[in-house]
C-alpha positions as CSV (number, residue, x, y, z in Angstrom):
1,M,0.0,0.0,0.0
2,E,2.8,2.4,0.8
3,A,4.4,1.9,-2.7
4,I,1.1,2.9,-4.3
5,K,0.8,6.0,-2.1
6,A,4.4,7.0,-3.0
7,L,3.6,6.7,-6.7
8,L,0.3,8.7,-6.5
9,N,2.0,11.4,-4.5
10,E,4.7,11.8,-7.1
11,L,2.1,11.8,-9.9
12,R,0.3,14.7,-8.2
13,R,3.4,16.7,-7.2
14,C,4.2,19.9,-9.1
15,E,7.2,21.8,-7.7
16,I,8.9,24.2,-10.1
17,I,12.1,26.0,-9.2
18,N,13.3,28.8,-11.5
19,D,15.9,30.6,-9.3
20,Y,17.1,33.7,-11.0
21,K,17.6,31.8,-14.3
22,V,20.3,29.7,-12.7
23,N,18.7,26.8,-10.9
24,F,15.9,25.1,-13.0
25,S,14.2,22.0,-11.6
26,Y,10.8,20.2,-11.7
27,N,10.1,18.0,-8.7
28,G,13.8,17.9,-7.9
29,I,14.8,17.0,-11.4
30,T,17.2,19.6,-12.9
31,L,17.3,20.8,-16.4
32,E,20.7,19.0,-16.9
33,E,19.2,15.7,-15.8
34,S,16.2,16.2,-18.1
35,S,12.8,14.5,-18.3
36,V,14.6,11.1,-18.8
37,A,15.6,11.1,-15.2
38,F,12.1,11.9,-14.2
39,Q,10.8,9.0,-16.2
40,R,13.3,6.7,-14.5
41,R,12.0,7.8,-11.1
42,L,8.3,7.3,-12.1
43,H,9.0,4.0,-13.6
44,R,10.7,2.7,-10.4
45,L,7.8,3.9,-8.3
46,Y,5.3,2.3,-10.8
47,E,7.2,-1.0,-10.7
48,D,7.0,-1.0,-6.9
49,A,3.3,-0.1,-7.0
50,L,2.5,-3.0,-9.4
51,V,3.9,-5.4,-6.8
52,D,1.3,-4.3,-4.3
53,I,-1.7,-4.4,-6.7
54,P,-2.4,-8.2,-6.5
55,L,-2.7,-7.7,-2.7
56,L,-5.4,-5.1,-2.9
57,A,-9.1,-5.9,-2.1
58,Q,-11.7,-4.7,-4.6
59,E,-12.8,-2.1,-2.1
60,S,-9.3,-0.6,-1.9
61,K,-9.1,-0.6,-5.7
62,D,-12.4,1.4,-5.8
63,V,-10.9,3.9,-3.3
64,F,-7.8,4.3,-5.5
65,G,-10.0,4.7,-8.5
66,D,-11.7,7.8,-6.9
67,I,-8.2,9.1,-6.0
68,I,-7.1,8.7,-9.6
69,E,-10.0,10.6,-10.9
70,R,-9.4,13.5,-8.5
71,Y,-5.7,13.5,-9.4
72,A,-6.5,13.6,-13.1
73,E,-8.8,16.5,-12.6
74,S,-6.2,18.4,-10.4
75,Q,-3.6,18.0,-13.1
76,Q,-5.6,20.3,-15.3
77,L,-5.0,23.0,-12.6
78,F,-1.2,22.7,-12.6
79,D,0.2,26.2,-12.7
80,V,2.8,25.2,-15.3
81,P,3.7,26.5,-18.7
82,D,1.9,24.6,-21.5
83,E,2.5,23.8,-25.1
84,S,1.3,27.2,-26.2
85,V,4.0,28.9,-24.2
86,L,6.6,26.6,-25.7
87,E,5.4,27.4,-29.2
88,S,5.6,31.1,-28.5
89,M,9.2,30.7,-27.3
90,N,10.1,28.6,-30.3
91,R,8.7,31.3,-32.7
92,E,10.7,34.0,-31.0
93,I,13.9,32.0,-31.3
94,E,13.1,31.2,-35.0
95,L,12.7,34.9,-35.7
96,G,16.2,35.6,-34.6
97,N,16.2,36.1,-30.8
98,T,19.6,34.7,-29.7
99,N,19.2,35.5,-26.0
100,A,20.8,32.6,-24.1
101,N,18.4,33.0,-21.2
102,L,15.4,32.6,-23.5
103,K,16.8,29.4,-25.0
104,Q,17.5,28.0,-21.5
105,E,14.0,28.9,-20.3
106,R,12.6,27.4,-23.5
107,D,14.4,24.1,-22.8
108,F,13.1,24.2,-19.2
109,V,9.5,24.7,-20.4
110,K,10.0,21.9,-22.8
111,M,11.2,19.6,-19.9
112,I,8.2,20.6,-17.7
113,C,5.7,19.8,-20.5
114,K,7.3,16.3,-20.9
115,C,7.4,15.7,-17.1
116,V,3.7,16.6,-16.7
117,S,2.8,14.4,-19.7
118,L,4.8,11.5,-18.0
119,Q,2.7,12.0,-14.8
120,K,-0.5,11.8,-16.9
121,Y,0.8,8.7,-18.7
122,Y,1.7,6.8,-15.5
123,L,-1.5,7.8,-13.9
124,G,-3.3,6.2,-16.8
125,E,-1.1,3.1,-16.7
126,F,-1.8,2.7,-12.9
127,A,-5.5,3.1,-13.5
128,S,-5.4,0.3,-16.1
129,A,-3.4,-1.9,-13.8
130,I,-6.0,-1.8,-11.1
131,G,-8.8,-2.2,-13.7
132,Y,-10.2,1.3,-13.3
133,Q,-11.6,3.1,-16.4
134,A,-10.8,6.7,-15.8
135,K,-13.5,9.3,-16.7
136,T,-11.0,12.2,-17.1
137,T,-8.7,12.0,-20.1
138,C,-5.8,14.2,-20.9
139,N,-5.2,16.1,-24.1
140,E,-3.5,13.7,-26.5
141,S,-1.3,16.5,-27.9
142,N,0.3,16.8,-24.6
143,V,1.3,13.1,-24.3
144,V,5.0,12.5,-24.9
145,E,6.5,9.4,-26.4
146,I,7.4,7.0,-23.6
147,T,10.9,5.5,-24.0
148,T,11.7,2.3,-22.3
149,T,15.0,2.9,-20.6
150,A,17.6,0.2,-20.6
151,S,18.0,0.4,-16.8
152,A,14.3,-0.2,-16.2
153,D,14.0,-3.0,-18.8
154,D,17.2,-4.7,-17.6
155,N,15.7,-5.0,-14.1
156,L,12.7,-7.0,-15.3
157,I,12.4,-10.7,-15.7
158,K,9.5,-11.4,-18.1
159,G,7.2,-14.4,-17.9
160,V,7.7,-18.0,-16.8
161,K,10.3,-18.7,-19.4
162,G,12.3,-15.6,-18.3
163,L,12.2,-16.8,-14.7
164,A,13.3,-20.3,-15.7
165,K,16.2,-18.9,-17.7
166,Y,17.3,-16.6,-14.8
167,L,17.1,-19.4,-12.2
168,G,18.6,-22.0,-14.5
169,C,15.7,-24.4,-14.1
170,G,12.9,-25.9,-16.2
171,V,9.7,-24.1,-17.1
172,N,7.7,-26.5,-14.9
173,S,9.8,-25.6,-11.9
174,A,9.5,-21.9,-12.6
175,Q,5.7,-22.3,-12.9
176,N,5.8,-24.1,-9.5
177,I,7.6,-21.2,-8.0
178,I,5.1,-18.7,-9.4
179,N,2.1,-20.8,-8.1
180,S,3.7,-21.0,-4.7
181,E,3.3,-17.2,-4.4
182,I,6.6,-17.0,-2.5
183,L,7.8,-14.3,-4.8
184,L,4.4,-12.6,-4.8
185,N,4.5,-12.4,-1.0
186,K,8.0,-11.0,-1.1
187,K,6.8,-8.3,-3.6
188,I,9.1,-9.6,-6.3
189,Q,6.4,-11.0,-8.6
190,Y,3.6,-9.0,-10.0
191,R,0.9,-9.3,-12.7
192,T,0.6,-7.1,-15.8
193,G,-1.8,-7.4,-18.7
194,K,1.0,-9.2,-20.5
195,G,1.7,-11.8,-17.8
196,W,4.0,-12.2,-14.8
197,R,6.9,-9.9,-14.2
198,F,9.7,-10.2,-11.6
199,R,12.0,-7.7,-10.1
200,K,15.5,-8.9,-10.8
201,D,17.2,-6.8,-8.2
202,K,14.9,-8.0,-5.4
203,L,15.0,-11.6,-6.5
204,T,18.8,-11.5,-6.5
205,E,18.8,-10.0,-3.0
206,L,16.4,-12.7,-1.8
207,L,18.5,-15.5,-3.2
208,E,21.6,-14.1,-1.6
209,K,19.9,-13.8,1.8
210,E,17.9,-17.0,1.6
211,P,19.5,-19.4,-0.9
212,E,17.3,-22.3,0.2
213,I,14.0,-20.6,-0.1
214,L,13.0,-21.9,-3.5
215,K,14.3,-25.4,-3.3
216,K,11.0,-26.9,-2.0
217,V,9.1,-25.8,-5.0
218,R,11.5,-26.4,-7.8
219,K,13.2,-29.4,-9.2
220,K,16.7,-28.0,-9.8
221,Q,19.0,-26.3,-7.3
222,V,19.5,-22.6,-7.7
């Protein structure tokens, strides 16, 4: 439950720092780090939240559905520069304004627009993950392309075959491990629309701390 709250809190947060044209940041992400760093943060929080979803009762999912709707509506009230401001800055630069501060502020506005779109994207993804059909939709023109980062993808083990390969066991043994819910209870295993996913970092940590834990439900030794 705490992982879900952490995700939703980050999806709602809107803290902009523009300190005398020197220090630019959105929710603690600097202009130099860019929206890619913000996506990595949201993706980690989203991964953690997905682990908790199978443990939620339907009543809790309904509560989170109401929260999602309120958050989606509140995002429309974010006091942030929008695409029209960005277009205006771009036109001015194209017309020959070479002011370095203007270009830096343009880049910052561009980053903010992407970050807000990422928040909307992950809010929608979380809504789908809990089976909630959101009533409030965001403007499609504001949605940025979501890039799967190598670091996020590398930390995922996908499906029963992926688990079998990682553990060095047969598919039947991997399925036994999934059915045992050991990894589910350890918040390593979670369900998506495409099947089971496993957190590689947490699975590795579990096997280092408790190397015997999976032996009872698999045929081959880890």
